[in-house]
C-alpha positions as CSV (number, residue, x, y, z in Angstrom):
1,M,-84.3,-159.4,75.2
2,N,-86.7,-156.7,76.3
3,R,-90.2,-158.2,76.1
4,T,-91.8,-154.7,76.3
5,N,-90.3,-153.9,72.9
6,F,-92.5,-156.5,71.2
7,K,-95.4,-155.0,69.2
8,F,-98.9,-156.4,68.6
9,K,-101.2,-155.4,65.8
10,L,-104.2,-153.4,66.6
11,G,-107.4,-153.7,64.6
12,L,-107.4,-157.4,63.8
13,F,-109.9,-158.4,66.4
14,I,-110.8,-156.1,69.2
15,P,-114.2,-156.8,70.9
16,G,-114.4,-153.1,72.0
17,T,-113.9,-152.0,68.4
18,L,-116.8,-154.2,67.3
19,L,-118.9,-152.8,70.1
20,T,-118.1,-149.3,68.9
21,C,-119.0,-150.1,65.3
22,A,-122.2,-151.8,66.3
23,I,-123.5,-149.0,68.4
24,A,-121.7,-145.9,67.3
25,N,-124.6,-143.6,68.1
26,A,-124.8,-144.6,71.8
27,Q,-123.3,-142.3,74.4
28,Y,-120.8,-144.1,76.7
29,T,-119.0,-143.2,79.8
30,Y,-116.6,-145.8,81.2
31,E,-116.6,-146.0,85.0
32,I,-112.9,-146.5,85.4
33,E,-112.9,-145.7,89.2
34,K,-115.8,-147.8,90.1
35,P,-114.7,-150.7,92.5
36,G,-115.1,-154.2,91.1
37,R,-114.8,-157.7,92.4
38,F,-112.5,-160.7,91.8
39,I,-114.9,-163.7,91.3
40,F,-113.7,-167.3,91.0
41,V,-116.2,-169.9,89.6
42,N,-115.7,-173.6,89.0
43,E,-117.2,-174.7,85.7
44,L,-115.2,-178.0,85.4
45,K,-117.4,-180.9,84.2
46,K,-117.0,-184.1,86.2
47,C,-116.2,-187.5,84.6
48,V,-117.8,-190.5,86.3
49,Q,-116.4,-192.8,83.7
50,N,-112.8,-192.0,84.8
51,P,-112.5,-191.5,88.5
52,K,-108.7,-191.0,88.2
53,N,-109.6,-187.5,86.9
54,D,-110.1,-186.0,90.3
55,V,-112.3,-182.9,89.9
56,V,-111.7,-181.8,93.5
57,A,-107.9,-181.9,93.1
58,S,-108.1,-180.2,89.8
59,V,-110.2,-177.3,91.2
60,K,-107.9,-177.1,94.2
61,N,-104.8,-176.7,92.0
62,T,-106.5,-174.2,89.7
63,N,-107.8,-172.3,92.7
64,Y,-104.1,-171.9,93.8
65,L,-103.3,-170.6,90.3
66,S,-106.2,-168.2,90.6
67,E,-105.1,-166.8,93.9
68,W,-101.5,-166.5,92.8
69,I,-102.5,-164.4,89.8
70,H,-104.9,-162.4,92.0
71,Q,-102.1,-161.5,94.4
72,N,-99.3,-161.0,91.9
73,C,-101.0,-158.7,89.4
74,E,-101.8,-155.1,90.7
75,L,-104.7,-154.8,88.2
76,L,-106.5,-157.6,89.9
77,K,-105.7,-157.0,93.6
78,E,-108.4,-154.3,93.8
79,P,-110.2,-154.2,90.5
80,K,-111.4,-150.8,89.4
81,G,-113.6,-150.2,86.4
82,F,-114.4,-153.9,86.0
83,D,-115.3,-157.2,87.6
84,A,-112.7,-159.9,87.1
85,N,-114.7,-163.0,86.4
86,V,-112.3,-165.9,86.8
87,S,-113.2,-169.5,86.1
88,I,-111.9,-173.0,85.5
89,S,-113.6,-174.9,82.6
90,G,-113.1,-178.1,80.7
91,N,-114.4,-181.6,80.5
92,L,-112.6,-184.3,82.5
93,C,-114.1,-186.9,80.0
94,N,-112.4,-185.1,77.1
95,E,-110.9,-187.9,74.9
96,D,-107.7,-185.8,74.5
97,N,-107.0,-186.7,78.1
98,T,-106.3,-190.2,77.0
99,K,-104.2,-189.5,73.9
100,A,-100.6,-190.8,73.8
101,W,-99.2,-187.2,73.9
102,N,-101.2,-186.3,77.0
103,Y,-101.1,-187.3,80.6
104,G,-102.4,-184.5,82.8
105,V,-106.1,-183.5,82.8
106,Q,-106.7,-180.6,80.4
107,S,-108.6,-177.6,81.5
108,Y,-108.9,-173.8,80.9
109,F,-108.3,-170.9,83.3
110,N,-110.3,-168.0,82.0
111,I,-110.2,-164.3,83.0
112,V,-113.0,-162.0,81.7
113,F,-112.9,-158.3,82.3
114,N,-116.5,-157.3,82.7
115,Y,-116.0,-153.5,82.5
116,F,-118.5,-150.9,83.8
117,Y,-120.0,-148.2,81.7
118,L,-122.9,-145.7,81.6
119,E,-125.1,-145.7,78.5
120,N,-127.5,-142.7,78.5
121,N,-126.8,-142.4,82.3
122,I,-127.8,-146.0,83.0
123,H,-125.3,-148.3,84.6
124,H,-124.2,-151.4,82.7
125,T,-121.6,-154.2,83.0
126,A,-120.2,-155.6,79.8
127,T,-120.8,-159.3,79.3
128,G,-120.6,-162.0,76.6
129,W,-118.7,-161.1,73.4
130,S,-118.4,-157.4,74.4
131,A,-116.2,-158.1,77.4
132,H,-112.5,-158.6,77.0
133,S,-110.9,-161.9,78.1
134,T,-107.9,-164.0,78.0
135,R,-107.3,-167.7,78.8
136,F,-104.6,-170.0,80.1
137,N,-104.4,-173.6,78.8
138,I,-103.7,-176.1,81.5
139,N,-101.8,-179.3,80.6
140,Q,-101.9,-178.6,76.9
141,P,-98.2,-178.0,76.1
142,I,-98.4,-178.2,72.3
143,S,-101.8,-176.6,71.6
144,L,-100.5,-173.0,71.0
145,I,-97.1,-173.6,69.6
146,A,-97.2,-176.3,67.0
147,T,-99.2,-177.6,64.0
148,R,-99.3,-181.3,63.1
149,F,-98.3,-182.8,59.7
150,D,-101.6,-184.0,58.3
151,E,-103.0,-185.3,55.0
152,A,-106.2,-186.7,53.6
153,E,-107.7,-189.8,55.4
154,F,-108.9,-193.0,53.7
155,K,-112.3,-192.3,52.1
156,T,-115.3,-194.6,51.6
157,G,-114.9,-196.1,48.1
158,N,-111.1,-196.2,48.1
159,P,-109.5,-199.6,47.5
160,S,-110.2,-201.5,50.7
161,H,-106.9,-203.4,50.7
162,L,-105.1,-200.1,51.0
163,Q,-107.0,-198.8,53.9
164,E,-104.8,-200.3,56.6
165,P,-101.5,-199.3,55.0
166,L,-102.7,-195.7,54.4
167,E,-104.1,-195.3,57.9
168,K,-100.8,-196.6,59.4
169,A,-98.7,-194.3,57.2
170,L,-100.9,-191.3,58.1
171,A,-100.8,-192.1,61.8
172,H,-97.1,-192.1,61.6
173,L,-96.9,-188.8,59.7
174,K,-99.2,-187.2,62.3
175,T,-96.6,-187.8,65.0
176,Y,-94.5,-185.0,63.4
177,Y,-95.1,-181.3,64.1
178,R,-94.0,-177.9,63.0
179,S,-93.1,-175.9,66.1
180,L,-93.0,-172.1,66.5
181,P,-89.4,-171.0,67.2
182,I,-88.2,-170.1,70.7
183,L,-87.7,-166.4,71.1
184,E,-86.5,-166.3,74.7
185,E,-85.9,-168.4,77.8
186,I,-87.4,-165.9,80.1
187,A,-86.6,-167.9,83.3
188,P,-86.0,-171.5,84.1
189,G,-89.3,-173.2,83.1
190,V,-90.7,-170.1,81.4
191,R,-90.2,-169.9,77.7
192,L,-91.4,-167.5,75.0
193,Y,-92.3,-169.0,71.6
194,G,-93.1,-166.9,68.5
195,A,-96.5,-166.0,67.4
196,N,-98.3,-167.4,64.3
197,E,-98.0,-165.3,61.2
198,G,-100.6,-162.5,61.2
199,S,-101.3,-162.8,64.9
200,W,-101.6,-159.7,67.1
201,F,-100.0,-161.5,70.0
202,T,-96.5,-160.9,71.3
203,G,-95.9,-164.7,71.3
204,N,-96.9,-167.8,73.3
205,I,-95.7,-168.5,76.8
206,L,-95.1,-172.1,77.9
207,V,-94.5,-172.7,81.7
208,F,-93.1,-176.1,82.6
209,N,-90.8,-178.0,85.0
210,P,-87.3,-177.2,83.7
211,N,-86.0,-180.4,85.4
212,R,-88.1,-182.6,83.1
213,P,-87.1,-183.6,79.5
214,D,-88.1,-181.1,76.8
215,I,-91.5,-181.4,75.2
216,W,-89.9,-181.8,71.7
217,S,-87.5,-184.3,70.2
218,P,-85.6,-183.1,67.1
219,V,-86.3,-184.7,63.8
220,T,-83.9,-185.2,60.9
221,V,-84.6,-184.3,57.3
222,E,-84.5,-188.0,56.4
223,E,-87.1,-188.9,59.0
224,I,-89.8,-186.5,58.0
225,M,-89.1,-186.9,54.2
226,Q,-89.4,-190.7,54.6
227,A,-92.7,-190.3,56.5
228,Q,-94.1,-188.2,53.7
229,L,-92.9,-190.5,51.1
230,D,-94.5,-193.5,52.8
231,Y,-97.8,-191.8,52.9
232,Y,-97.8,-190.5,49.3
233,Q,-96.6,-193.7,47.8
234,I,-99.8,-195.4,49.1
235,K,-101.9,-192.4,48.2
236,E,-100.5,-192.5,44.6
237,E,-101.5,-196.2,44.3
238,I,-105.0,-195.4,45.5
239,D,-105.3,-192.5,43.0
240,S,-104.0,-194.7,40.2
241,I,-106.5,-197.5,40.8
242,E,-109.3,-195.0,41.0
243,Q,-108.2,-193.3,37.8
244,D,-108.2,-196.7,36.0
245,V,-111.7,-197.4,37.2
246,M,-112.9,-193.9,36.1
247,L,-111.3,-194.4,32.6
248,K,-113.1,-197.7,32.2
249,E,-116.4,-196.1,33.1
250,W,-115.8,-193.3,30.6
251,A,-114.8,-195.9,27.9
252,K,-118.2,-197.5,28.3
253,M,-119.8,-194.1,27.5
254,G,-117.6,-193.7,24.5
255,F,-115.4,-191.0,26.0
256,K,-111.6,-191.2,25.9
257,P,-109.8,-188.2,27.3
258,D,-106.5,-187.0,25.9
259,A,-103.4,-187.7,27.9
260,D,-103.0,-184.0,28.7
261,Q,-106.5,-183.9,30.1
262,M,-105.6,-186.4,32.8
263,L,-104.1,-185.4,36.1
264,S,-100.4,-186.0,35.6
265,T,-98.9,-184.4,38.7
266,S,-97.5,-187.0,41.2
267,V,-96.8,-185.7,44.7
268,Y,-94.9,-188.9,45.4
269,K,-92.6,-188.5,42.4
270,E,-91.9,-184.8,43.3
271,L,-91.2,-185.8,46.9
272,K,-88.8,-188.5,45.7
273,K,-86.9,-186.0,43.6
274,E,-86.6,-183.7,46.6
275,F,-85.4,-186.5,48.8
276,E,-82.8,-187.6,46.3
277,A,-81.6,-184.0,46.0
278,F,-80.5,-183.9,49.6
279,S,-76.9,-184.8,50.3
280,P,-76.1,-187.6,52.8
281,D,-75.0,-184.9,55.3
282,E,-78.2,-182.8,54.8
283,L,-80.4,-185.9,55.4
284,K,-78.8,-186.1,58.9
285,Q,-79.4,-182.4,59.7
286,M,-82.3,-181.2,61.8
287,A,-85.4,-180.6,59.6
288,Y,-87.1,-177.3,59.2
289,S,-90.4,-176.5,57.4
290,A,-90.5,-173.3,55.4
291,S,-93.1,-171.8,53.0
292,R,-94.1,-174.0,50.1
293,E,-91.2,-173.3,47.8
294,N,-91.1,-177.1,47.4
295,V,-93.7,-179.8,47.8
296,S,-92.3,-181.2,51.0
297,T,-91.6,-177.7,52.6
298,I,-88.5,-179.4,54.2
299,N,-85.0,-177.9,54.3
300,A,-81.8,-178.5,56.1
301,K,-80.8,-174.8,56.2
302,G,-82.6,-173.8,59.5
303,Q,-85.2,-171.8,57.6
304,G,-88.8,-171.7,58.9
305,M,-90.2,-173.8,61.7
306,P,-88.4,-176.7,63.4
307,V,-89.8,-180.1,62.7
308,V,-90.2,-182.1,65.9
309,K,-91.9,-185.0,67.6
310,F,-93.6,-184.8,71.0
311,N,-91.6,-186.3,73.8
312,P,-93.9,-188.1,76.2
313,D,-91.1,-188.2,78.8
314,C,-91.8,-184.6,79.5
315,W,-94.7,-185.7,81.7
316,D,-93.9,-186.7,85.3
317,K,-96.2,-189.7,85.5
318,S,-95.4,-190.1,89.2
319,L,-97.7,-187.1,89.8
320,P,-101.5,-187.4,89.8
321,T,-103.3,-186.5,86.5
322,S,-104.8,-183.5,88.3
323,A,-101.4,-181.9,88.8
324,I,-100.6,-178.8,86.8
325,Q,-97.5,-179.6,84.8
326,F,-97.9,-177.2,81.9
327,I,-99.4,-173.7,81.5
328,S,-99.6,-172.2,78.0
329,I,-100.7,-168.6,77.3
330,E,-101.3,-166.4,74.2
331,Y,-99.2,-163.5,75.5
332,R,-100.0,-159.9,74.5
333,L,-97.9,-157.0,75.8
334,A,-98.9,-153.5,75.1
335,S,-96.7,-150.3,75.0
336,E,-98.0,-147.0,76.4
337,A,-98.6,-145.8,72.9
338,E,-100.6,-149.0,72.0
339,L,-102.7,-148.6,75.2
340,E,-103.5,-145.1,74.2
341,E,-104.2,-146.0,70.6
342,F,-106.6,-148.7,71.9
343,K,-108.4,-146.1,74.0
344,Q,-108.7,-143.6,71.2
345,S,-110.1,-146.3,68.8
346,N,-112.7,-147.5,71.4
347,Q,-114.3,-144.4,72.7
348,G,-112.1,-144.2,75.8
349,L,-112.3,-147.9,76.7
350,T,-109.3,-149.3,78.6
351,D,-107.3,-152.2,77.2
352,Y,-107.5,-154.3,80.4
353,V,-106.0,-157.4,78.7
354,G,-102.9,-155.5,77.6
355,M,-102.6,-154.0,81.1
356,F,-103.0,-157.4,82.6
357,F,-100.1,-158.9,80.6
358,N,-97.9,-155.9,81.2
359,Q,-98.2,-156.5,84.9
360,L,-98.2,-160.3,85.0
361,P,-94.8,-161.5,86.4
362,V,-94.5,-164.4,83.9
363,E,-90.9,-164.9,85.0
364,K,-92.2,-166.1,88.4
365,M,-94.9,-168.5,87.1
366,N,-92.7,-171.6,87.4
367,V,-93.8,-171.8,91.0
368,L,-97.3,-172.8,89.7
369,I,-96.0,-176.0,88.2
370,Q,-96.3,-179.0,90.5
371,K,-93.1,-181.0,91.0
372,K,-92.2,-183.9,93.3
């Protein structure tokens, strides 16, 4: 697969376009030949509560990542037309660092292209929202490529005896995810997933140790259907009890609604019908989640997004938590025509983010993942 053939959608959200609209009357000249700098800054917040999360080691590892990108992307070797402000950020006390699906310390590797321009012959450097940027997620393998199955939580006032069963069923349901499909295995340990619908990105890159188990475990139709049924059976009981209470309150006020005025749709009953419509063979097939043609969204035909569970064995827990085990990137390539269209739409401004990804050798990024 030729990755340069992927297209991204212009005009959805381009900071330079917003800048143009906001100050259309200003006279700009972009200083594309002006030498810039490559600047690395540590913005990682320490965590005294958890000394295992070693900020020194985390910075050292990310500094190596920074220098590798610096040396392997021509755009950044000797910046021209911009300062490349590179930083590591994150909070080592982030509660996500202790979740069952996580092991490595989470952080962010940020690249901001602070481009140079003249406004009415006065030199400026773009900052804040007007500067273009991109970000790599460190040790966050699922954040860009999956959405969790989720439903309403227990609410204050719900029948108290059903709180524990509902929370248990919901916790189980939330262990399932809809994953974006794999578009290409670019290289061992470098995988291209699809982009979310409506996104202007080419896709999402995940860099990992190819010798470790995969991040996902497949899920059968029966598994995910049963998890939804378990939750909605309890939810229906809660709704039924609350409806009875409401009817009694209305009766005290002399109001008795007609049967057709009451909410009659039962998600649980609809799910049960769908479950029973699957054949024994279909129930054993890998589950996929498609658009809401049915209540469950589940099918056994390979349509839509694969349904999966996170596999904690993908982490190498013999390594320190500061080790970089996963890098995930919102990946945006740009063709020559798209680079030119960007420039035309933004008063001559260069699409540095598109140029960066065009030059980034993602197929070599596996060397950045720490192994034994």
